[in-house]
N, C-alpha and C positions, 0 to 999 in steps of 0.2 A: 275215776280215781281222784280223791280230793288231795289238795296240796296241804301238807303238814308244815306250818310255819313255826311250830313250837320247838322243833329239834333241828340242829344244823344238818345241812346236806352238802356233800362235797362239791357239786357243780355250782351251788350258790356261794359257797366259801371262795371257790376259785374265781367266780365272777367278781366278788368283793375285792380280792387281791389284785385283779386286773383293772380295777377302777370302774367296773360296771355298776348297774343300778338294780339288778335283779337279785336281791337278797333281803333277808329279814333280820330282825334283831338277834335271833339265835345264831344265825350265820355270822354276823359281825362279831358277836361276843366270842364265838369259837375261833374265828379268824384272828381276832386281836390277841386271844390267849396264846395262839401259836407264835404270832409276831413278837410277843413279849419274851418268848424263849429263843426265837430264831428271827432276828430283825430283818434278815435279807430274804425271808420266805417269799415276799411278792416278786422279788427279782427272779426267783426260780420260775414262777408262773410266767413272767414275761419272756424269760429265756426259752421256755418250752414252746411258747407261741412262735418265737423267731425260728426255732428248730423246725417246727411244722412248715414254715414258709420255705426254708432251705431244702427240706426233704421232699416236699411236694414238687418244688422246682426241679430237683434232680430226677424224680420219677417221671414227671411229664417230659423232661428232656430226653428220657430214654424211650419215649414213644407211648407211654401209658396214658389212656384217656378215660379210665374208669377207676373209681375209688369206693371202698367200703369202709366207712368211718364209724367204728363201734365205740360207744361211750363219748359221744361228741361234746356233751356238756352244753351250757348255754351259749347261744350265738354271741360272738364278739367280733373284733376286727380280725381280718385275715383268716376267715374260716376256710376249710379245705376247698370248698367249691369256688370260693372267690379267688384263691390263689391259682387253682388249676384252670379255671375258665378265663382268667386274665391271659394265661399263656396259650391255652387251647380252648376256645369257646365251645367246642363240641363235647367237652368232657361231661361225663355222667357221674353223679355222686349219690350214694345212699348213706344217709346218717342213721345211726341206731342208738337209742337211749331208752330208759324206762322210767325217767322222772317226769311227773305230770307237768311241772312248770317248764321243763325243757321242751316237752311235747307242745305245749301251748305257744311258746315262742318260736319253735321250729316251723310250725304251720304258717306263722305270720312273716318270718324273716328269712327263711332259707329259700330264696328265690333263685331262679336259674336264667342263664342266657337262653335266647330262642333256639340256638343251635344245639345246646346241651339239655341236660335234665337233672333235677335234684329231687330226691325222694326221701321219706323219713319212715323209719320202722320203730314202733313201740315194742321193744324186745330187750331181753336181758342177755348179757354176755355169756351167762351160764347155759344158754340155749343155742349153741352154735348151729345145729342143724335147722332149727326154725329160722334163724337169721339168714342162713344160706338159701333156704327154699324161698323165702320172701324176697331176698335181694335179686334172685334170678328173674324177677318180673321187670327189673330195670337194667341190670347188668348182664353182659354176655360173658359167661364163664368159659367160653372158648377163646377169649382174648385176655391179655394181661390186665391185672387189677392191682391197684395199690391198697393194701389192707392197713388201715390206720388204727392203732391201739395206743392212744396217748393217755397216760395216767389213769388207766382203767383196770389193768391186770393186777395192780397193787391192791384192789378191793377184793380179790380172790384170796382168802386167807390160807386155804389149803394148797400146798405145793402141787400135789397130784392133780387137783382140779385145774390149777392155773396152767400147768404144762399141757394137760390133755386138751383143754379148750382151745388154746392157741394153736396146737398142732392140728386139731380138727379143721380149724379155719384155714390154716396154711395149706393143708393137704388138698383142700378143694380148689386151690388156685392153679391156673395153668402156668406153664413155663414162661418166664419173662415178667412175672408178677413181682411185687415187692411187699415186704413186711416193714412197716415203720412203727416203732414201739418205744415208749418211754415208761419209766417206772421209778417210784420213790426208792431212795436208798438212805442209809445212815452213814455212808462212807465219808461224807463231808462233815456232818455235824455230830455224829456219834450218838451218845446217850440222850442229848437234848432232843434229837429228832425222834428217837424211840419213845421218850416220855411224852412229847407233844402228840404223837400218834395215839398213844394209850389214852391220854386225857380227852382227845377229840372223840374217840370211840365211847368213852365213859359218859360224855355229855349226850350221848344218843346219836352221834353222827355216824355217817357211813363208815363201817369198819375199814381200816387201812393198815397195811404192813409194809415194812421195808424189806428189800432183798439186796444181796451183794451184787457187785458187777458180774461175778462169775455165775451167780444164779440167774441174773437177767440175761446173760449171754446164752444160757440154756434154753431160754424161750425162743431163740432164733433157730432151733433145730429144724432141719429141712430147708434151710436157706444158706446162701453164701454171704457172710457178713461183709459189707463194704468197709473200706478204710474210713475212719480210724477204729472201727469196731465199736464196742459198747463203751461209752465215755459220758462225761457230763454233757447234757444236751447243749450247753453253752459253748462247748469246745468241739462239737461235731461240725467240721467244715465251716468255721465262722467266716463271715463275709470280709472281715478285716484280718490281716496278717501282721498288723503293727505290734500287737502284744497278745499274749494268751489270755482269753477271758477268764474271769474267776469261776471256779467250779460251783455248780448249784446242786441241790439235793435230788434232782431228777436226772437219771442217766438214761441214755437212749442209743438207738442205732438204726441202721437200715440194712435189711437183708434181701438178697435177690433169690427168687425161686428158680432153680435150674431147669 
């Protein structure tokens, strides 16, 4: 599968916002167009990465040593395996994405500790059964797993498909597992965010949509949402209690499978 550098792609735009180097002119133009409307959009990207660190830290602290990270995007600082294996070197992580540039970088960069294991699947979120079947080569589905769905379900435009796909993945997890999920919303920036999403899609970028906090909460069906529930990912158990962090356009939460 060839890399199309002429149209923007969400993982590369994200990499651009995070200060990475794996993007093309089309990605930078699309990213800058969003920043022109929503100047704090890169802060949302950084806040979600910090949320990942806190969420993985919690899941590992609860005894989980396996992760299925779907829609991983381009490798950057504090990837799931790095956070998990710093705390528990024996952790196993399976990454899933279907973008060729992500695949190329994943093969080179997603290394593992000698005690653990890191694997990569070239698959689409819309194929949950294929993902699960392939992940079982690395992960033991008889033991708890952390399912990571960060900024990926918002690319499923149809509500029925979004809820069905997430539920299929969650239903395959044993008790004691966790769902860690973030999703774009317009509850912070309103029409500006909706317009930016429409324009990015019109540029040929990966289709993306916003959902409300209540709709995002519905994606956690089959799990017990941990406090504080679905909220701005910047405000989910922040490391500092000095002041409440500013809300960002990505809401998220962590749910435990009973």
